[in-house]
DRENDO-1510 file (C-alpha; in Angstrom, 1 decimal, always signed):
<recs>
REC; n; res; u; v; w
REC; 1; MET; -0.1; +0.2; +0.0 .
REC; 2; SER; +1.2; +3.6; -0.9 .
REC; 3; GLY; +2.1; +6.1; +1.5 .
REC; 4; PHE; -0.5; +8.1; +0.6 .
REC; 5; ALA; -3.0; +5.4; +0.6 .
REC; 6; ASN; -1.7; +4.8; +4.5 .
REC; 7; LEU; -2.4; +8.2; +5.2 .
REC; 8; LEU; -5.9; +8.3; +4.2 .
REC; 9; ASN; -6.8; +4.9; +5.8 .
REC; 10; LYS; -5.1; +6.0; +9.1 .
REC; 11; PHE; -7.4; +9.1; +8.9 .
REC; 12; GLY; -10.2; +7.0; +8.1 .
REC; 13; GLY; -10.5; +8.0; +4.2 .
REC; 14; GLY; -10.7; +4.4; +3.2 .
REC; 15; SER; -13.3; +1.7; +3.7 .
REC; 16; GLY; -13.8; +2.0; +7.9 .
REC; 17; ASP; -12.5; +4.4; +10.3 .
REC; 18; PRO; -9.8; +3.3; +12.7 .
REC; 19; ALA; -10.7; +5.8; +15.2 .
REC; 20; GLU; -13.8; +3.7; +15.8 .
REC; 21; LEU; -12.2; +0.4; +16.8 .
REC; 22; PRO; -14.1; -3.0; +17.5 .
REC; 23; PRO; -14.6; -3.6; +21.0 .
REC; 24; ALA; -11.9; -5.9; +22.6 .
REC; 25; PRO; -13.2; -9.4; +22.9 .
REC; 26; THR; -15.1; -10.7; +25.8 .
REC; 27; ARG; -14.4; -13.7; +27.5 .
REC; 28; GLY; -17.4; -15.7; +29.0 .
REC; 29; GLY; -17.7; -17.2; +32.4 .
REC; 30; LEU; -17.0; -15.1; +35.7 .
REC; 31; GLU; -14.0; -12.9; +33.6 .
REC; 32; GLY; -16.7; -12.2; +31.0 .
REC; 33; PHE; -19.3; -11.0; +33.8 .
REC; 34; ILE; -16.9; -9.1; +35.7 .
REC; 35; GLN; -15.5; -7.0; +32.3 .
REC; 36; LYS; -19.5; -6.4; +31.3 .
REC; 37; PHE; -21.0; -5.7; +34.7 .
REC; 38; GLY; -18.0; -4.8; +36.9 .
REC; 39; GLY; -19.0; -0.9; +36.9 .
REC; 40; VAL; -22.3; -1.5; +37.7 .
REC; 41; THR; -21.9; -0.5; +41.4 .
REC; 42; GLU; -24.9; +1.7; +42.4 .
REC; 43; GLU; -28.2; -0.1; +43.3 .
REC; 44; TYR; -31.5; +2.0; +43.6 .
REC; 45; LYS; -35.1; +0.5; +44.6 .
REC; 46; PHE; -38.4; +1.4; +43.0 .
REC; 47; TYR; -42.4; +0.6; +43.4 .
REC; 48; ASN; -41.9; -0.3; +47.4 .
REC; 49; ASP; -38.5; -2.0; +47.0 .
REC; 50; THR; -39.9; -4.5; +44.3 .
REC; 51; VAL; -37.9; -3.4; +41.7 .
REC; 52; THR; -34.1; -2.8; +41.8 .
REC; 53; LEU; -32.0; -0.8; +39.6 .
REC; 54; ARG; -28.5; -1.3; +39.0 .
REC; 55; PHE; -26.4; +1.9; +37.6 .
REC; 56; ASN; -23.0; +2.0; +35.6 .
REC; 57; LYS; -22.2; +5.9; +36.5 .
REC; 58; GLU; -19.0; +5.6; +34.4 .
REC; 59; ASP; -20.8; +4.2; +30.9 .
REC; 60; HIS; -24.1; +6.0; +32.3 .
REC; 61; LYS; -25.9; +2.7; +31.6 .
REC; 62; TYR; -29.2; +1.3; +33.7 .
REC; 63; PHE; -29.8; -2.1; +34.4 .
REC; 64; ARG; -32.8; -3.9; +35.9 .
REC; 65; SER; -32.5; -6.9; +38.5 .
REC; 66; GLY; -34.2; -10.0; +36.6 .
REC; 67; GLU; -35.7; -13.0; +38.9 .
REC; 68; LEU; -32.3; -15.0; +39.0 .
REC; 69; GLY; -29.9; -12.0; +39.6 .
REC; 70; ASN; -28.9; -11.4; +35.9 .
REC; 71; LEU; -28.9; -7.5; +35.0 .
REC; 72; ILE; -31.3; -6.6; +32.2 .
REC; 73; PRO; -30.4; -3.7; +30.1 .
REC; 74; LEU; -32.6; -0.5; +30.0 .
REC; 75; ASN; -33.4; +2.3; +27.8 .
REC; 76; GLY; -32.0; +5.6; +29.1 .
REC; 77; VAL; -33.9; +8.8; +28.6 .
REC; 78; THR; -31.3; +10.8; +27.2 .
REC; 79; ASN; -30.7; +8.3; +24.7 .
REC; 80; THR; -33.9; +7.5; +23.7 .
REC; 81; VAL; -34.9; +11.3; +23.1 .
REC; 82; GLY; -31.5; +11.5; +21.0 .
REC; 83; ILE; -33.0; +9.3; +18.3 .
REC; 84; ILE; -34.9; +11.9; +17.1 .
REC; 85; ASP; -33.0; +13.0; +13.4 .
REC; 86; LYS; -31.5; +16.2; +13.5 .
REC; 87; SER; -29.4; +15.5; +10.8 .
REC; 88; PHE; -31.2; +18.6; +8.7 .
REC; 89; MET; -29.6; +20.8; +11.1 .
REC; 90; LEU; -26.4; +19.0; +12.4 .
REC; 91; THR; -25.1; +18.4; +8.7 .
REC; 92; PRO; -24.9; +22.0; +7.7 .
REC; 93; TRP; -23.6; +23.2; +11.1 .
REC; 94; ALA; -20.8; +20.4; +11.0 .
REC; 95; ALA; -19.9; +21.7; +7.3 .
REC; 96; LYS; -19.6; +24.6; +8.8 .
REC; 97; MET; -17.2; +24.0; +11.6 .
REC; 98; MET; -15.3; +21.9; +9.4 .
REC; 99; LEU; -14.8; +25.1; +6.9 .
REC; 100; GLN; -13.7; +27.2; +9.6 .
REC; 101; LYS; -11.1; +24.7; +11.0 .
REC; 102; LEU; -9.7; +24.1; +7.2 .
REC; 103; LEU; -9.2; +28.0; +6.7 .
REC; 104; ARG; -7.9; +28.3; +10.2 .
REC; 105; LEU; -5.2; +25.3; +9.5 .
REC; 106; ILE; -4.5; +25.8; +5.7 .
REC; 107; PRO; -1.2; +28.1; +5.8 .
REC; 108; THR; -0.8; +31.5; +4.2 .
REC; 109; GLU; +1.5; +34.0; +3.2 .
REC; 110; ILE; +1.2; +37.6; +2.4 .
REC; 111; ILE; +2.9; +38.5; -1.3 .
REC; 112; GLU; +2.7; +42.2; -2.2 .
REC; 113; GLY; -0.1; +42.8; +0.3 .
REC; 114; VAL; -2.4; +40.2; -0.7 .
REC; 115; ILE; -3.3; +37.0; +1.6 .
REC; 116; ARG; -2.7; +34.2; -0.7 .
REC; 117; LEU; -2.3; +30.4; +0.1 .
REC; 118; LYS; +1.2; +28.8; +0.7 .
REC; 119; PRO; +1.8; +25.8; -2.1 .
REC; 120; LEU; +0.9; +22.7; -0.7 .
REC; 121; THR; +1.4; +19.1; -2.0 .
REC; 122; LEU; -1.9; +17.0; -2.5 .
REC; 123; GLU; -0.4; +14.8; +0.6 .
REC; 124; GLU; -0.3; +17.8; +2.7 .
REC; 125; PHE; -3.3; +19.3; +1.8 .
REC; 126; THR; -5.0; +15.7; +2.8 .
REC; 127; VAL; -3.5; +16.0; +6.0 .
REC; 128; ILE; -5.1; +19.4; +6.9 .
REC; 129; ALA; -8.1; +18.6; +5.4 .
REC; 130; LEU; -8.5; +15.1; +7.5 .
REC; 131; GLU; -7.4; +17.1; +10.7 .
REC; 132; ALA; -10.2; +19.7; +10.2 .
REC; 133; LYS; -13.3; +17.0; +9.7 .
REC; 134; THR; -13.1; +16.7; +13.4 .
REC; 135; ALA; -14.3; +19.9; +13.8 .
REC; 136; HIS; -17.5; +19.3; +14.8 .
REC; 137; LYS; -16.6; +16.5; +17.4 .
REC; 138; ASP; -14.0; +18.8; +18.8 .
REC; 139; LYS; -17.0; +21.7; +19.4 .
REC; 140; LEU; -19.6; +19.0; +20.8 .
REC; 141; ASP; -17.0; +17.8; +23.3 .
REC; 142; GLU; -15.9; +21.5; +24.4 .
REC; 143; ALA; -19.7; +22.3; +24.9 .
REC; 144; SER; -19.9; +18.7; +26.7 .
REC; 145; ASP; -17.3; +20.0; +29.3 .
REC; 146; ILE; -18.6; +23.2; +29.6 .
REC; 147; GLY; -22.0; +21.3; +30.6 .
REC; 148; HIS; -20.7; +19.1; +32.7 .
REC; 149; LEU; -18.7; +21.3; +34.7 .
REC; 150; ALA; -21.6; +23.8; +35.5 .
REC; 151; HIS; -23.9; +20.9; +36.2 .
REC; 152; LYS; -21.3; +19.7; +38.6 .
REC; 153; CYS; -20.9; +23.2; +40.4 .
REC; 154; LEU; -24.9; +22.9; +40.7 .
REC; 155; GLU; -25.4; +20.0; +42.1 .
REC; 156; ASP; -22.9; +20.3; +44.6 .
REC; 157; SER; -24.4; +23.7; +45.8 .
REC; 158; ILE; -28.0; +21.8; +45.4 .
REC; 159; ARG; -27.2; +19.1; +47.8 .
REC; 160; PHE; -25.4; +21.9; +50.3 .
REC; 161; ALA; -28.6; +23.3; +50.6 .
REC; 162; LEU; -30.8; +20.5; +51.2 .
REC; 163; LEU; -28.2; +19.8; +54.1 .
REC; 164; ASN; -27.9; +23.0; +55.4 .
REC; 165; ASP; -30.1; +25.3; +54.6 .
REC; 166; PRO; -33.8; +25.7; +56.5 .
REC; 167; GLU; -35.8; +26.6; +53.7 .
REC; 168; LYS; -33.3; +24.6; +51.3 .
REC; 169; ILE; -32.4; +27.7; +49.0 .
REC; 170; VAL; -29.1; +28.2; +47.2 .
REC; 171; ARG; -27.7; +31.0; +48.6 .
REC; 172; ASN; -24.4; +30.6; +47.3 .
REC; 173; LEU; -22.7; +28.7; +44.4 .
REC; 174; ILE; -19.9; +26.5; +45.6 .
REC; 175; ASN; -17.3; +24.7; +43.7 .
REC; 176; LEU; -16.9; +27.3; +40.9 .
REC; 177; PRO; -15.6; +26.0; +37.9 .
REC; 178; VAL; -12.2; +27.7; +36.9 .
REC; 179; ASP; -13.5; +27.7; +33.2 .
REC; 180; GLU; -15.2; +31.3; +32.4 .
REC; 181; LEU; -18.1; +29.7; +30.0 .
REC; 182; ALA; -19.2; +27.1; +32.6 .
REC; 183; THR; -19.0; +29.8; +35.4 .
REC; 184; ASN; -21.2; +31.9; +33.6 .
REC; 185; ALA; -23.7; +28.9; +33.0 .
REC; 186; ALA; -23.6; +28.3; +36.7 .
REC; 187; ASN; -24.2; +31.6; +37.6 .
REC; 188; ALA; -27.2; +32.0; +34.9 .
REC; 189; ALA; -29.0; +28.8; +36.8 .
REC; 190; LYS; -28.3; +30.6; +40.4 .
REC; 191; SER; -29.9; +33.9; +38.6 .
REC; 192; TRP; -33.0; +31.7; +37.7 .
REC; 193; MET; -33.2; +30.1; +40.8 .
REC; 194; ASP; -33.4; +33.7; +42.9 .
REC; 195; GLN; -35.6; +35.1; +40.8 .
REC; 196; HIS; -38.4; +32.0; +41.1 .
REC; 197; ASN; -37.4; +31.7; +44.6 .
REC; 198; VAL; -36.6; +28.1; +44.5 .
REC; 199; ARG; -37.0; +25.9; +47.0 .
REC; 200; TRP; -35.3; +22.5; +46.4 .
REC; 201; VAL; -36.7; +19.3; +47.3 .
REC; 202; GLU; -34.2; +16.5; +45.7 .
REC; 203; THR; -31.7; +16.7; +43.3 .
REC; 204; GLU; -29.7; +13.7; +40.9 .
REC; 205; SER; -32.9; +11.9; +41.3 .
REC; 206; LYS; -33.2; +8.2; +39.6 .
REC; 207; ILE; -36.5; +7.4; +37.7 .
REC; 208; PHE; -37.9; +4.2; +36.3 .
REC; 209; SER; -41.0; +3.3; +34.3 .
REC; 210; LEU; -42.4; -0.1; +34.9 .
REC; 211; GLU; -44.6; -0.1; +31.9 .
REC; 212; TYR; -42.3; +1.2; +29.5 .
REC; 213; ASP; -39.0; +0.0; +30.9 .
REC; 214; TYR; -37.2; +3.0; +30.8 .
REC; 215; ALA; -34.8; +4.8; +33.4 .
REC; 216; GLY; -33.1; +8.2; +33.9 .
REC; 217; THR; -31.6; +10.7; +36.4 .
REC; 218; MET; -33.7; +13.9; +36.8 .
REC; 219; ASP; -31.8; +17.1; +37.9 .
REC; 220; GLY; -34.5; +17.4; +40.5 .
REC; 221; LEU; -37.5; +18.5; +41.8 .
REC; 222; ALA; -38.2; +22.1; +43.7 .
REC; 223; ILE; -41.0; +24.7; +44.6 .
REC; 224; CYS; -41.0; +27.9; +42.6 .
REC; 225; ASP; -42.9; +31.1; +42.4 .
REC; 226; SER; -43.3; +33.0; +39.3 .
REC; 227; CYS; -41.2; +35.7; +38.7 .
REC; 228; ASN; -42.2; +39.4; +37.0 .
REC; 229; ASP; -41.2; +38.9; +33.9 .
REC; 230; PRO; -44.1; +38.1; +31.5 .
REC; 231; ALA; -42.2; +36.9; +28.5 .
REC; 232; CYS; -40.9; +34.0; +31.1 .
REC; 233; CYS; -44.0; +33.4; +33.3 .
REC; 234; PRO; -47.2; +34.5; +31.6 .
REC; 235; GLU; -49.6; +33.3; +34.5 .
REC; 236; PRO; -48.5; +34.1; +37.8 .
REC; 237; PHE; -47.9; +31.4; +40.6 .
REC; 238; LYS; -46.8; +30.4; +43.6 .
REC; 239; ASP; -45.6; +27.2; +45.6 .
REC; 240; HIS; -45.8; +25.2; +42.3 .
REC; 241; LEU; -43.7; +21.8; +42.3 .
REC; 242; ALA; -41.5; +21.7; +39.3 .
REC; 243; LEU; -39.3; +19.2; +37.7 .
REC; 244; ILE; -36.1; +21.0; +36.8 .
REC; 245; ASP; -33.6; +19.9; +34.1 .
REC; 246; TRP; -30.3; +21.9; +33.4 .
REC; 247; LYS; -29.2; +22.7; +30.0 .
REC; 248; SER; -26.4; +24.7; +28.8 .
REC; 249; SER; -27.4; +24.9; +25.3 .
REC; 250; ASN; -28.4; +28.4; +23.3 .
REC; 251; HIS; -31.4; +26.7; +22.0 .
REC; 252; LEU; -34.5; +25.1; +23.3 .
REC; 253; HIS; -34.9; +21.8; +21.5 .
REC; 254; GLU; -38.2; +19.7; +21.5 .
REC; 255; ASN; -36.1; +16.7; +22.9 .
REC; 256; TYR; -35.7; +18.6; +26.0 .
REC; 257; LEU; -39.5; +18.7; +26.3 .
REC; 258; MET; -39.6; +14.9; +25.6 .
REC; 259; GLN; -37.0; +14.3; +28.3 .
REC; 260; THR; -38.5; +16.1; +31.0 .
REC; 261; ALA; -42.0; +14.5; +30.1 .
REC; 262; ALA; -40.5; +11.2; +30.4 .
REC; 263; TYR; -39.2; +12.0; +33.8 .
REC; 264; GLN; -42.5; +13.2; +34.8 .
REC; 265; ALA; -44.5; +9.9; +33.2 .
REC; 266; ALA; -42.2; +7.8; +35.2 .
REC; 267; ILE; -42.7; +9.7; +38.8 .
REC; 268; MET; -46.9; +10.1; +38.0 .
REC; 269; GLU; -46.6; +6.5; +37.1 .
REC; 270; GLU; -45.1; +5.3; +40.7 .
REC; 271; PHE; -46.3; +7.7; +42.4 .
REC; 272; GLY; -49.5; +8.9; +41.0 .
REC; 273; SER; -50.3; +12.5; +40.8 .
REC; 274; GLN; -49.9; +13.8; +44.4 .
</recs>
């Protein structure tokens, strides 16, 4: 195989993408069980302790314990609502991200006051183009990191309020992230809590639907009041129980509504509408 063909293969230009390597083969027996379920360490009870769920925190996967102690994989809420086809929106965005990164990576020079591309061999250009193709993943990874950092700060602050504040109000954020964007996201959530007099009931609670066999983790339940902004709260209310889910996105997507509806449906299924 030529050097150029090797280069294409290395960066996924061939028939398969080596960045997506097949999983290592698993073994049978006890070693295979440990390999598959070794990270399933957390246990949760539902329906008056008649149903037991196990949770793999590292892989974020849920399992239901069967009659013989076997672990039955469950659908997760976030994974399930993520199956909505967003390609009509994401494909143009991914192309834009790649183009922007490509323009940043291509070497230029100024000749007689004009910015020109430096001469490149086809192989040199291919290396740059293949590096640029990861731009959309880089952007998503960065956004995910920001969201996780902000979420962890909010989780810690809410847990502190639940343990230490008589009214269960987040007075101050604790463990603020170093990242400026993550801090801004956490502060925006704190501002929303202040404006709606949020008093927390619980946070990071596991839910399970016995009827539809799905599980998930909701960010929290809280008692809230309406704010003074009619664009936010067109109808005044007081002491309403609210299901809260934090998002660091710049847009409100329909799958967010489906996600919270799935949490609400599971809670009402188990406990009723009380």
